C-alpha positions as CSV (number, residue, x, y, z in Angstrom):
1,R,34.0,-26.7,6.2
2,K,37.3,-28.4,6.0
3,V,40.9,-27.2,6.0
4,I,44.0,-29.4,5.4
5,I,47.5,-27.9,5.8
6,V,50.6,-29.7,4.7
7,S,53.8,-27.9,5.8
8,P,57.2,-29.5,6.6
9,Y,58.1,-26.5,8.7
10,F,55.0,-25.6,10.8
11,I,55.3,-22.9,13.4
12,P,51.9,-21.3,13.7
13,K,52.7,-18.8,16.5
14,D,50.0,-17.6,18.8
15,Q,48.1,-15.9,16.0
16,G,48.0,-19.1,13.9
17,V,46.9,-21.2,16.9
18,N,44.1,-18.7,17.6
19,R,43.0,-18.7,14.0
20,L,43.0,-22.5,13.6
21,T,41.3,-23.2,16.9
22,E,38.7,-20.5,16.2
23,W,37.9,-22.3,12.9
24,V,37.4,-25.5,14.9
25,K,35.0,-23.7,17.2
26,Q,33.0,-22.6,14.1
27,G,32.7,-26.2,13.0
28,V,35.6,-26.4,10.5
29,E,37.5,-29.6,10.5
30,V,41.2,-28.5,10.6
31,T,44.0,-31.0,9.9
32,V,47.7,-30.3,9.8
33,L,50.4,-32.7,8.5
34,T,54.0,-31.8,9.3
35,N,57.3,-33.6,9.9
36,S,58.0,-35.5,13.1
37,L,61.2,-34.7,14.9
38,A,62.7,-37.9,13.4
39,A,61.8,-36.8,9.9
40,T,62.7,-33.1,9.9
41,D,66.0,-31.8,8.6
42,V,65.8,-28.7,10.9
43,A,65.3,-29.8,14.6
44,A,65.0,-26.1,15.7
45,V,61.9,-25.7,13.6
46,H,60.3,-28.8,15.2
47,A,61.1,-27.4,18.6
48,G,59.4,-24.2,17.6
49,Y,56.3,-26.1,16.5
50,G,56.4,-28.3,19.6
51,H,55.7,-25.2,21.7
52,Y,52.2,-24.9,20.1
53,R,51.3,-28.5,19.8
54,A,49.3,-28.9,23.1
55,A,47.3,-25.7,22.4
56,L,46.4,-26.9,18.9
57,L,45.3,-30.3,20.2
58,R,43.3,-28.8,23.1
59,G,41.6,-26.6,20.5
60,G,40.5,-29.6,18.4
61,V,43.1,-29.3,15.5
62,K,44.0,-32.7,14.2
63,L,47.8,-32.9,14.1
64,W,49.6,-35.6,12.1
65,E,53.4,-35.9,12.1
66,L,55.0,-37.9,9.3
67,K,57.6,-40.3,10.5
68,P,60.5,-41.4,8.3
69,S,59.3,-45.0,8.0
70,S,56.0,-43.9,6.6
71,L,57.5,-41.8,3.9
72,A,60.3,-44.3,3.2
73,A,57.7,-47.0,2.6
74,L,56.0,-44.7,0.1
75,K,59.2,-43.8,-1.6
76,N,60.3,-47.4,-1.8
77,Q,57.1,-48.3,-3.6
78,K,57.7,-45.5,-6.1
79,N,61.4,-46.1,-6.5
80,K,60.9,-49.8,-7.4
81,K,59.7,-48.4,-10.7
82,H,62.4,-45.7,-11.1
83,K,65.4,-47.2,-9.3
84,T,66.3,-43.9,-7.7
85,G,65.7,-42.2,-4.4
86,S,66.9,-40.5,-1.4
87,S,67.8,-41.9,2.0
88,Q,66.3,-38.7,3.5
89,A,62.7,-39.4,4.4
90,S,60.9,-36.2,5.2
91,L,57.9,-34.2,4.0
92,H,58.6,-31.5,1.5
93,A,55.2,-30.5,0.1
94,K,53.7,-27.2,1.0
95,T,50.0,-27.3,0.2
96,M,46.6,-26.5,1.6
97,T,43.0,-27.3,0.7
98,L,39.9,-25.4,1.7
99,D,36.5,-27.0,1.8
100,D,37.5,-29.5,-0.9
101,K,37.2,-26.7,-3.5
102,I,40.4,-24.6,-3.5
103,I,44.0,-25.9,-3.3
104,F,47.2,-23.9,-2.6
105,V,50.6,-25.2,-3.8
106,G,53.8,-23.3,-3.4
107,S,57.0,-22.7,-1.6
108,L,55.4,-21.2,1.5
109,N,56.1,-23.0,4.8
110,L,53.9,-21.9,7.7
111,D,56.7,-20.6,9.8
112,P,58.0,-17.1,10.7
113,R,61.0,-17.3,8.4
114,S,58.8,-17.9,5.4
115,F,56.5,-15.0,6.3
116,D,59.2,-12.5,7.4
117,L,62.4,-13.2,5.5
118,N,62.0,-15.5,2.5
119,T,60.6,-14.7,-0.9
120,E,57.9,-17.3,-1.3
121,M,55.3,-18.0,-3.9
122,G,52.4,-20.2,-4.6
123,V,49.2,-20.6,-6.6
124,L,45.6,-20.9,-5.6
125,V,43.6,-23.1,-7.8
126,Q,39.9,-23.6,-7.7
127,S,39.7,-27.3,-8.4
128,E,37.4,-29.6,-6.5
129,K,39.2,-32.6,-8.2
130,L,42.7,-31.6,-7.0
131,S,41.5,-30.5,-3.6
132,I,39.7,-33.8,-3.0
133,M,42.8,-35.7,-4.2
134,L,44.9,-34.0,-1.6
135,S,42.2,-34.6,1.0
136,D,42.0,-38.3,0.2
137,W,45.8,-38.6,0.3
138,V,46.1,-37.1,3.7
139,D,43.1,-39.1,5.0
140,D,44.8,-42.3,3.7
141,K,48.0,-41.6,5.6
């Protein structure tokens, strides 16, 4: 009874808000990780998401916004080994986990453009191990 969504461009629209908050009412723990305004490379997307933020929070959805300093610190730890990196600190992963049993990984952002215009793809994997790894990573952040 747990859903974690990681999407750099997150615009749930009314239908998504209704679905996510309905899951919360049914006892599902719903967590969303997306870029903060400071971390995104497309401010218009963040503005679109901002319109839905209050309704999601009122509905019990746990919203987390990645700030550049958080990701930069993670990249700096990693880059000490590899001596490479980007000055751009933003979330790029598009993944979801359902009930710590199924994980989705792909190119699909949860925004209208991805659903209506882009050609997106992804895979669903039944893997408790991978799903729990994602869950633990989000919980640690």
